[in-house]
N, C-alpha and C positions, 0 to 999 in steps of 0.2 A: 509569883502569881498564885492566888488561892483558887482551889477547885472545890465545887460543891460536892457533898457526899451523896451522889446520885448513882442510879444504875448505869447511866452512860459513862460517867467517870470511872466506875468500877470496871466496865468492859474495856475502856481504852487503856487503863493502867495494866489490867490483866493481860491484854494482848501484847503490850509493850514488854512486859516481863517475860512472857512466853517467847517472844522473838529474841530477846537478849540472852535467854538461857541457851539458845542454840550455839551462841558464840562464847559465852562466859557464864556458866551456871553459878559460880560463887558470887560474882558481881550481881547477877540477877537475884540471888538469895538475899544479899545485903540490902538491895533496894526494896525487895518484897517485904522484908521484916519492917522496914521503915514505913512503908505504905500501909501495912496492916495495923500499925499503931495510930494512923491518922484517919483511916477510912473503915467503915463497917462492912467489909466484904462478907458475903454469905459463906457459910461453912463449906458448901460444895465448891464454890469458886476458890476459896483458900486452899482446900484439899487438892483440887485439880492443879493449881499452880505449884504447890509444894511438891506434888508427885512429879510434875514435868521437870522441875529443877533438879530433883534428886536423880531421876532417870538419866538426864543428860550429863550430870556429874559422873554417874557410873559409866556411861558410854565413853566418856573422855578419860576414864580411869583415874579420876582425881582422888587423892587420899581421903578427902572429906565425904566421899560418896556414901560409904557404908553408914555413917552416922546419920546423914540426911535421909537415907532410905529407912533405917530402923526407927527414926523418930516420927515417921508418918503415922497418922492414926489408923485404926483398923480398916476403915472404909476403903482407902486407896490401896490397901495391901492385897492386891489381886495377884494372879499368877505371874504377870509380867514384872510386877514389883518384886515378888519373891524370887523370880529368876535372876534379877540383877543383884539382889542381896547375895545370893549364892555365888554368882559370878564374881562379885567383888571380894567375897571371902576366898574364893579360889585364887584370885589374883594375888592376894597377900598370904596365901597358904595358911589360913586359919581353919585347920582341919576340924576341930570340934564344932565350930560354928557352921561349917559346911554341912556336917551331919545333922545338927539341930534344925537348920533351915530346910533341908530336904525333907526331913520327917514332919515338918510343919506344913508342907504343901498339901493341897487337897489330895485325897486318896488316889484318884485316877491320874493326877499329874505326877505324883511321886513314883508311880509304877513305870513311868516311861524309861526307856533304855538309858537316856542321858543321865538322869538322876540316879538310877540304880548303879550305873558305872561310877559316877563320882562319889557316891556313898561308899562303894567298895574301895576306891582309891584312898579316900579319907580314912577309912577303917584301917587299911594297910599302913598308912602313914602313922597311925596311932598304935601300931603293933597288934591290932586285932586281926591277925592273919586268917584265922579259921572262918570268921564270919565273912571277911572279904572274899575268901576263896569260894564260899557257898554262893555268894552273889555273882561272882565272875563266872562260875560254872553254869549257873542258870542263864545268864545273859549270853554266854558263848554259844548257846544253842539257837540264837536268833540271827537271822540273816539281815543285819543292819550295821550301820557304822559303829555303834558302840558294842555290838555283838562281836565284830571283828577285833576291836581293841581289847575286849575281854579275852577273846581266844588268844590274842598275842600274849597277854599277860600269863596265860596258862600254857603257852606253847601248844595249844590244841588246834585241831583242824578247823577251818572255817565251815560254817553251815551253808555249803554250796550244793545242796540237794537240787538236782536237775531232773525233773520228771516231765518228759514230753507229754503233751496233752493228746489223748486218744481221739482219733477222727471217727465221727459217726456219719457214714456215707449217706444215709437217708436224709438226715437233717442238713448235711452239707449241700446235698443236691437241691433241697427245697429252698435254701437260702439263695442259691444262684439264680433262682427264678423270680425273686421278689423284685418288682419294678424299681423301687427305690435303690436297691442294692445294685441292680444293673446300671442305673443312671450314675450312681457313685463310681462304679468301676470304670465306665466309659470316660467319665470326666477325669478320673485319675490317669487313665491310659493316654489321654491326649494332653496331659500336662496342666489340667485345670483343677489342681488339688484343692484350692481354696473354695471352689464351688462344689466339689465332690464331698468334702468333709461334712458339711451340714446335711447333705442327703444321707450319707452313711449314718451319722449320729442320730438323725430322726428315726431311722429304721431300728436302730439298736435299742431305743427306749421302750419299744414294744416287746422285746424278746426276754425270755427267761434266762437265768444264769447259764444253764446248759447250752441254750441256743447261742448266747453271746460267745461262749467258748468256741463253738463251731464257726461262728462268724469271724472270730479272731484268727482261727486257722485259715479261713478263706482269704482274709486280707493279707495274711502272711504269705500265702501261696502266690499272691500277685506281686509281692514285694512292697506292699503298702504298709510299711513298718509302723508309722505313727498310729494308724487305726488298729493294727494288731495289738500294739502295746496298750493303748487306751482301752480297747474293748475287753481284753483279757483281765485288766485291772478292775474294770467295772463288774466283771463276773466273779471277782474275788479269788481268782486263780493266779498264784504268784510263783509257781515252781517250774514253769517251762522257761528256763533261762535262755535257751537258744532263741525263743521268740521274743522275750522281753529285752534281751541284750543282743540284737542282731549285729551283723558285720557288713552293712552295705558299703559300697564304694571302697572296699578294702584296699585295693591297689593304690587308690588315691591317698587314703589316710596313711598307709604305711610309707609310701614314697615321699609324700610331702612332710610327714612328721620327721622322717629321717633327714631331709634337707634342713628342716627347722631346728634340728638338734633336740627333739623331744620324743617321748614314747608315743606310739600310736594308740596305746591303751588310754593314755591321758587325753589325747585328742578326741578319742571316741567318747570318753566320759564327759568331756565338755559338750560335745555335739548332742549327745543324748539328753543331757540336762538342759541344754539351751533350747532344743527344737523338737525332740523326739524324731529327728531325721526328716523334718518337713522342709523341703527345699524353698518353699515360697513364703514361709511364715514371717509375719512382722509383729514385733512387740509393741506395746503401748508407748514405749520410749522411742521407737523408730528403728530398732535393730532388725536386721533382715537375714534370712537364710539359715542354712544348716548350723553354722557356728555363730549366728546372731551378731553380726557386725554392724555398727553404726555406719551410715554412708560416709561420713567424714573419715572415720578410721579406715574403712575399706579403701577409699581413694588414696589416702596417705600411704597405706601399706602397698597398694598396687604400684604407686610411684616408686617406692623403695625396691620393689621386685621388677620394675620395668615391665609390668603386666598391663596390657591394653585395658582401659577403663571405660565401661559403658553404663555406668551408674547402676541402677537397680538390676539391670540384666546381668551384670557381672556378679552381683551378690546372690541372685537366685539361681545361678548356674552352679551345679554341685561341684564341679571340678575346680572352678576359680574360687568358690567360697571356701573350700577345704584348703586350698593353697594359701589364701589370705589369712584364714583363721589360724592355721597351724603356725604360719610365720609370725603373726601377732602374738600368739601364745608363747612362742619361743623368745620373742623380743621381751615380753614381760618376765620370762624365766631369767634371762641374762640381766635385765634391769635390776632384779632383786636378788642378785648373788646366787643364782641357780637354786633358789628356794621355791619349790613347787606350791607350797601353801600360799605364800605371798603372791606368786604369779596367778594362781587360781582366783584369789580374792580380787586381784587387780583386773583380771579379765571381766569380772562381774561389776565391780564398783568403780573402777578407774584407778590408775596408778597414783594419782595425786592424793586420793583419800588414803591409800595404803601407807604412803609415806607419813601421813599424819598419825596413823595408828601404830607405828613402830615405837618400841620403847625408847625413851630419850637417852637411856643409858642401860648398861647391863644386858641381860638376856632373859628370855621367858620361854617356858615350856610351850611348844607349839600347840598342844592340846588346850592349854589354858588361854593362849592367845586367840584361838578359834572361838572359844566360848565367850570371849569378851569383844568379838567383832561388834561394833555399834549397831549395824543394820541387821535386822532379823533375816531379811532376804539373803544377804551375802553370807551370813553365818550358815544358814541352811544350805546354800549353794555350795560352799566349800566342802561341807560334810558330804553332800550328795555326790559331787564330782569325785572325791577321793574314794568313796564307797564304790561308785560305778567303775572307776578305773581299776580297782581290785578285781571286779568281776570280769571286765573286758580283758584284763591280763590273763585271767584263767581261761576265758573263751579263746583267746588268740594262741596261747601256749600250752594250756593244760596244766599249768603250774600255778601255785599260790604265791603271790607277792604280798608279803605282810605289810600292813599299814604302818605299824609303829616305827620300824626302822627308817621309814621315809619322812617321818614327821620331824623335820629339822628344827633346831632351836631358832627362835625369833629374836633378833637383836638389832641394836642400832647399826651394827656393821652392815646390814643389808642396805641401809641408806648410803653408807659410805661406798658400798659396791656400786650403787646406782650412780653416785657422783663421779665415779671413775669410768662410766660408760659413755660412749659417744652418742648412743641412741637413747 
């Protein structure tokens, strides 16, 4: 059947190619090349589809991905495209190309910790140890995921400066008399946090940074950790680690984590990343509670534990949510051969997706596997949970638990381990 060379035809074919690329980028690319030979697509439409195909090829770790990305014209070569070019080079350990592509990033982007870290790794692989060490030393002074990895490389202490914020009694007292703050507090105290948060946040918008710090101390004194964490961050104060990484429901987290066969610091890292310790929070996807469980997952897990199930009421109850969440996290841990990286990713993206992302053969450096997680949200989530876990371990024990030794190799064996599991 012949098709007219019209805008509508262009839109229909472009959409079809876009959908096909989600499943098979190479087939989509083959059809796209044929279509561009028969129809006069605009440059912007052609560039958009080529970019989409190339990015999905990279997300699927296809060998052809790097060429598809590099062949894109300058217009689509934005930060996201550059990111996937670098990640593809990492996947294949093309260290000179890693360095070249990082240095080609916009100046503000290439100064980020992740790219500084990988530039140093690449330099070290190319035996430029002096320059690599300089970058590692600079990065190790930062309290972030890549700063901790850099500190591991140097066997240096983590940047865990903990500076409790000083209380200003005068400002503190003034805040307690603001009507909106009073309403927020009372709503929180009677368990109506969802109604109290907007009241609190509205009052915070009118405060100076110093006043926000005092407000964060006030919320923390009530045990309202989500508002303390959020408010102190808005004030740009990040060094009171006791406030920013609190230990609520400690008995529940430690007891249930022990039963589930996981560390309580890991469970705390998941809970903070998922909810900021909001018992009633619901995500746009429908996940509920401290450890953000989907109702279907919660019900299935409750059945496994022979725990009474009352729907949303069970998930918004802190004790039962922690029990269900830690059990499910432990289940993911066992499903993926006791690999915390894969279990953390599975908790966010679902275990079926993680199985698809495993290497088909051989093994892969866990750091590189994390960088090549297809979903930006899940990639950031895994890094955040691992970073938070390290801080919570320090908060719980006073000891540093280094990240690098826990970053287990990712291999097809994890799928084999799953196949041997009954759950």
